[in-house]
C-alpha positions in Angstrom: 183.9 178.6 84.2 184.6 181.0 87.1 185.3 184.7 87.2 187.0 186.4 90.1 187.4 185.3 93.7 184.7 184.4 96.2 183.2 187.0 98.4 182.6 186.7 102.2 179.0 186.1 103.3 176.8 189.2 103.8 173.3 189.9 105.0 170.8 191.2 102.4 167.1 191.6 101.7 166.2 189.5 98.7 163.1 189.8 96.5 162.3 188.2 93.2 161.6 189.9 89.9 157.9 190.2 90.5 158.3 191.3 94.2 156.0 188.6 95.6 158.8 186.5 97.2 161.0 188.2 99.8 163.5 187.2 102.5 166.2 188.5 104.8 169.1 186.1 104.3 172.8 185.4 104.4 174.3 185.7 100.9 177.4 184.0 99.5 178.9 184.3 96.0 181.2 181.3 95.4 183.3 181.4 92.2 184.1 177.8 91.8 182.8 174.3 92.3 185.2 173.8 95.3 183.9 177.0 96.9 180.3 175.8 96.4 181.3 172.5 98.1 182.7 174.5 101.1 179.4 176.4 101.4 177.3 173.3 101.3 179.4 171.2 103.7 179.7 174.1 106.2 175.9 174.5 106.1 175.3 170.8 106.5 177.5 170.7 109.5 175.3 173.1 111.4 171.9 172.0 109.9 171.4 175.1 107.8 169.6 175.2 104.5 171.1 176.6 101.3 169.1 177.7 98.2 170.9 178.5 94.9 169.6 181.5 93.0 170.0 182.9 89.5 168.2 186.0 88.3 165.3 185.6 90.7 162.8 185.5 87.9 160.6 182.7 89.3 157.2 183.6 90.6 156.9 180.6 92.9 158.9 180.3 96.1 161.3 177.8 94.6 164.2 180.1 95.1 163.3 181.6 98.5 166.1 181.1 101.0 165.6 180.2 104.6 169.1 180.5 105.9 171.7 180.9 103.2 171.3 182.1 99.6 174.0 180.9 97.1 174.2 183.4 94.3 175.5 182.0 91.0 176.6 185.3 89.5 180.3 184.5 89.8 179.9 181.0 88.3 179.8 182.4 84.8 181.6 182.2 81.5 181.2 180.7 78.1 183.6 178.3 76.4 184.3 177.7 72.7 181.8 175.6 70.7 183.4 172.4 69.5 183.0 170.9 66.0 179.9 168.9 67.3 178.2 172.0 68.6 178.8 171.3 72.2 179.5 174.3 74.5 180.1 174.4 78.2 178.8 177.5 80.1 178.9 178.6 83.7 175.7 178.0 85.5 175.3 181.6 86.5 175.7 182.9 82.9 172.6 184.9 81.8 170.9 183.4 78.7 171.2 186.7 76.8 175.0 186.5 77.1 175.0 182.9 75.9 172.9 183.8 72.9 175.2 186.7 72.0 178.4 184.6 72.3 177.0 181.6 70.4 176.0 184.0 67.6 179.5 185.4 67.5 180.8 181.9 67.0 178.2 181.0 64.4 175.9 178.9 66.5 172.6 179.2 68.4 170.4 177.3 70.7 167.7 175.4 68.8 164.8 176.8 70.9 164.3 179.5 73.5 161.7 180.9 75.8 160.5 184.5 75.3 162.7 185.9 78.1 166.5 185.7 78.2 167.3 187.4 81.5 167.4 184.1 83.5 170.7 182.4 84.3 171.3 179.1 82.5 171.0 177.0 85.7 167.8 178.8 86.9 166.1 178.4 83.5 167.0 174.7 83.5 166.0 174.0 87.1 162.4 175.3 86.5 161.7 173.8 83.1 161.9 176.9 81.0 160.6 176.3 77.5 159.7 178.1 74.3 157.2 177.0 71.7 157.3 174.6 68.7 155.4 171.4 68.2 158.6 169.5 67.2 160.9 171.1 69.8 161.5 170.5 73.5 162.4 172.9 76.2 165.8 174.2 77.1 166.6 171.1 79.3 166.4 168.9 76.2 169.5 170.6 74.9 171.6 169.5 77.9 174.4 166.9 77.2 176.3 167.1 80.6 176.5 169.1 83.7 178.7 169.6 86.8 176.8 169.1 90.1 178.0 169.8 93.6 176.1 167.8 96.3 175.6 168.7 99.9 178.2 166.1 100.9 180.8 168.2 99.0 181.2 165.8 96.0 181.7 167.5 92.6 180.0 165.2 90.1 180.7 165.3 86.4 177.2 164.1 85.2 177.1 162.7 81.6 175.5 159.7 80.0 178.6 157.6 80.7 178.8 158.3 84.5 175.5 158.1 86.4 172.8 158.6 83.8 170.1 158.6 86.5 171.5 161.8 88.0 171.9 163.5 84.7 168.3 162.5 83.7 166.8 164.0 86.9 169.1 167.0 87.1 168.1 168.4 83.7 165.0 169.8 85.4 166.3 169.5 89.0 164.5 172.3 90.9 167.8 173.0 92.6 167.0 170.0 94.8 169.7 167.5 93.9 172.8 169.7 94.2 174.2 173.1 93.0 174.7 173.1 89.2 178.0 174.9 88.5 178.5 174.3 84.7 176.3 173.0 81.9 177.2 171.5 78.5 174.6 172.4 75.9 174.0 171.2 72.3 174.1 174.1 70.0 173.1 174.1 66.3 174.5 176.1 63.4 173.1 179.7 63.6 169.8 180.2 61.8 167.3 182.9 61.3 163.5 183.1 61.9 161.0 184.6 59.6 158.4 186.1 61.9 154.8 186.7 60.8 152.5 188.3 63.4 149.0 189.6 63.3 145.5 189.4 64.8 143.3 186.3 64.9 140.4 185.0 67.0 140.2 182.6 69.9 137.3 180.9 68.2 139.5 180.1 65.1 142.3 179.0 67.4 140.1 176.6 69.3 138.4 175.1 66.2 141.7 174.5 64.4 144.2 174.2 67.2 146.1 171.2 65.9 146.6 172.6 62.4 147.3 176.1 63.7 150.0 175.1 66.2 151.8 172.9 63.6 151.4 175.3 60.7 155.0 176.6 61.1 158.0 175.7 63.2 157.2 177.9 66.3 153.6 179.1 66.9 152.1 180.9 69.9 149.2 183.1 70.5 147.9 185.5 73.1 144.2 185.7 73.9 142.9 189.0 75.2 140.1 188.2 77.8 136.9 190.3 77.4 137.4 189.8 73.6 137.6 187.0 71.0 140.9 188.6 69.7 144.3 186.9 69.7 147.7 188.0 68.7 149.2 185.2 66.6 152.9 184.7 66.2 154.3 182.3 63.6 158.1 181.8 63.3 159.7 179.8 60.5 163.3 178.6 60.6 165.3 179.8 57.6 169.0 179.7 56.7 171.1 182.7 57.5 172.4 182.9 54.0 168.9 183.7 52.7 169.5 187.1 54.2 168.0 189.1 57.1 165.3 191.7 56.9 164.9 193.0 60.5 162.3 195.5 61.6 163.2 199.1 60.9 164.5 200.7 64.1 161.5 203.0 64.4 159.0 200.1 64.0 160.8 198.0 66.6 160.8 200.9 69.1 157.2 201.8 68.4 155.8 198.2 68.6 158.0 196.7 71.3 158.8 199.6 73.5 156.0 202.1 73.2 153.0 199.9 72.5 154.0 196.6 74.1 155.6 198.1 77.2 155.0 201.8 77.8 151.4 201.9 76.6 150.6 198.6 78.1 151.9 199.8 81.4 149.5 202.6 81.2 146.6 200.2 80.4 147.5 198.1 83.4 147.8 201.1 85.7 144.5 202.5 84.6 142.8 199.1 85.1 144.2 198.8 88.6 142.9 202.3 89.5 139.5 201.7 87.9 138.8 198.0 87.5 135.6 198.7 85.6 137.7 200.1 82.7 139.5 196.8 82.1 137.1 195.3 79.5 137.1 198.4 77.4 140.9 198.7 77.8 141.3 195.1 76.7 139.2 195.8 73.6 141.3 198.9 72.9 144.5 196.9 73.2 143.2 194.1 71.0 142.2 196.7 68.3 145.7 198.2 68.3 147.2 194.9 66.9 148.8 195.3 63.5 150.2 192.7 61.2 154.0 192.7 60.7 156.7 190.4 59.4 160.5 190.4 59.4 163.5 188.1 59.4 166.3 188.2 62.0 168.7 186.0 63.9 166.8 183.4 65.9 167.4 184.7 69.4 166.3 188.2 68.4 162.9 186.8 67.3 162.4 184.3 70.1 163.0 186.8 72.8 160.8 189.8 73.9 161.4 192.4 76.5 159.1 192.4 79.5 159.2 195.7 81.3 155.7 195.5 82.9 155.9 193.3 86.0 153.4 190.6 86.6 152.6 187.3 88.4 152.1 184.2 86.3 150.6 180.8 86.5 151.2 178.3 83.7 150.0 174.7 83.2 151.2 172.1 80.8 148.4 169.9 79.3 148.2 167.0 77.0 148.1 168.9 73.7 144.8 167.3 72.5 143.1 168.7 75.6 144.0 172.4 74.9 141.0 173.3 72.8 138.6 172.2 75.5 140.5 173.8 78.3 140.6 177.1 76.4 136.9 177.0 75.7 136.2 176.3 79.4 138.5 179.0 80.5 136.7 181.5 78.2 133.3 180.3 79.4 134.2 180.7 83.1 135.7 184.1 82.5 132.6 185.3 80.7 130.3 183.9 83.4 132.1 185.9 86.1 132.7 189.6 86.8 136.5 189.2 86.5 138.9 191.8 85.3 141.9 190.3 83.3 144.1 193.0 81.9 146.9 190.7 80.7 146.4 188.3 77.8 146.6 184.5 78.2 149.6 183.0 76.5 149.3 179.6 74.6 152.3 177.6 73.4 153.2 174.0 72.5 156.2 171.7 72.9 157.3 168.2 72.0 157.3 165.3 74.5 160.5 164.7 76.3 162.0 162.1 78.7 163.0 164.2 81.7 161.3 163.0 84.9 160.1 166.4 86.2 159.7 168.2 82.9 156.0 169.3 82.5 156.3 167.8 78.9 157.5 164.4 80.1 156.0 161.6 78.1 153.4 163.6 76.1 153.1 166.3 73.5 152.2 169.4 75.4 150.3 172.6 75.3 151.1 175.4 77.8 148.5 177.8 78.9 149.6 180.8 81.0 147.5 183.5 82.9 148.9 186.7 84.3 147.9 189.5 86.7 149.8 192.7 87.5 152.5 192.4 90.1 151.4 193.5 93.5 147.8 192.3 93.0 146.0 189.1 94.1 145.5 186.5 91.4 142.2 185.7 93.1 139.8 183.4 91.3 141.4 183.8 87.8 144.4 181.6 88.7 142.2 179.3 90.7 140.0 178.7 87.6 143.0 177.9 85.4 144.4 175.5 88.0 141.0 173.8 88.4 140.3 173.4 84.7 143.9 172.2 83.9 143.8 169.7 86.8 140.8 168.0 85.3 143.0 166.9 82.4 146.1 166.1 84.4 147.7 169.5 84.0 151.3 170.0 85.4 152.4 173.3 86.7 155.5 175.2 85.6 157.9 174.9 88.6 158.9 178.5 88.5 155.3 179.9 88.4 152.5 180.0 90.9 150.5 177.0 91.7 148.9 175.3 94.7 149.7 171.6 94.3 151.6 169.5 96.8 153.6 166.2 96.5 150.6 164.0 96.7 148.9 165.7 93.8 152.1 166.0 91.8 153.0 162.3 92.2 149.8 161.4 90.3 150.7 163.8 87.5 154.3 162.7 86.9 154.8 159.0 86.2 158.5 159.3 87.1 158.0 161.4 90.3 159.2 158.6 92.5 162.3 158.2 90.4 163.2 161.9 90.9 162.5 161.8 94.7 164.7 158.7 95.0 167.6 160.6 93.5 166.9 163.6 95.8 166.9 161.3 98.8 170.2 159.8 97.8 172.0 163.1 97.1 170.4 165.3 99.8 168.9 163.1 102.5 169.0 165.9 105.1 167.3 168.4 102.9 170.2 170.9 103.0 169.1 172.3 99.6 165.4 172.4 100.4 163.0 175.1 101.5 159.3 175.3 102.3 158.4 175.1 98.6 160.4 172.0 97.9 159.1 170.4 101.1 155.6 170.9 99.7 156.1 169.8 96.1 158.5 166.9 96.7 157.8 166.0 100.3 160.4 166.4 103.1 163.8 164.7 102.7 164.0 161.5 104.7 166.3 162.8 107.4 164.3 166.0 108.1 
C-alpha cells in the first residue's frame, strides 16, 4: 500500500488544523512498513520519541511531536474490495479518497463522521465516529491491520494472530505502534434520504430516546442563547430507488454561503463585539430552513468545515444525555457566556473496543466549540464538569483535562490497553506529553 520512495528527514514547523498545537520537529515520510521500522528502531537506539501523524485534524496534543514526526502521507493506496466486502487501504489514505474509490467499486463504509479530511489511521486512532443508534464508530469496521512496533517488528494483526493487540489497536492512540495498513469491512453502496429542519432543545430533551432512534442516523445542533436546534435525520435507502440530490444552487447557497461564508462572518463579528453573540445566534437560528434530498451515503454523511474552531466532546451513557443537556443549558443561561458555535449531539451503539468512548454502553456524544484562536474558558470547563458527573469519556482527539487516574475509572478495560502498550512500547518511543498524561508513563521511562 505504498506510493513512491521514502524521503530524507527534514526540519519543519508543524501546526494542527485548528492552530492550537505547534512544534518545530524533524519530519520523515516513510513509504513502506520496512521504512517505518527503520525510523522507529533508529529513534529507539538513541532514546528519541516518534509521533505518527495523519491530517493533523485533532485538537488535543495527541499528535504533537517531541523529536520526530512520522508522516503517513506516503503510506497510502486503496485495494480492490473482495466478494465479502473486505478492502485493505494504506493508513495514510484520506477518508474522502476511500469513500470515492469504494463508491466507484459499488461499496461504501456503513457509517462515517461528518468530516472526511482525516487519514484512515488518524481517524481510527482517536475514535472518530458518526451518529446512529444502531451503528458503531469507524473502528468497529476494522477487520485486520498491519502494525509496526518500536522494536521493528511488522505485525499482521487479525483475530487469528494476537486478538489482544487487534482489539486494543482499533482505537490505539498511536501508542502501540505505527499502523501502516488497515482492512475494513465495507457494505454494498447505499443512499441516504436526508431530512433537515428546525426543532427545539426542549422537545429534544423531552423526547430524546424516541428522537434519536426515529431514523437510522439522527443528530442535532443546539444554538446557545436560543431554544432552537437544527435537526438532521438520515434514512438508509437502496441505491436502485434513485437519487434526488440537492440542486447545485441550493447546495452552494446552504452549505457554502450560509453554513461557511455567512457563519464565518457571524463568528468574526462575535469575536470583535462579544455583546452581539446572543443576537447573532438568534439570527443564525432563524435562518434555518427545511430541506430534504437523497444522495450517495458519503455525500450526505459528510459536511465541509471551512470555519476553524476548537472542540471538546464527551461520550455519555445515552440515558444520561437529556439531564446533561438540560444542565448545560441551565449553566449557560445562568452565566454571561458568549457561545457563537452550536452544540452538536449524536448517538452511537455500544462496542467492545477497550479505549473506545462507546465501550460497553450505548452512547450519546455532546460537543461544544469555540472559534480557533480563542480561549475555551468556562464553557468547555462546564461541559467537562457536567459530563464527568455521569462518567463521561472524552474524545481522544478533542480537548479535555483528564489524566490517567481519572480515565482509568471511566474505562473498565483501561488496564488491558495499558498492558498491551507496556508490552509493545516499554520505553515510550511512541509517546509524547499527552500520552504520558492520559495513559501514564511507559514502564521504562
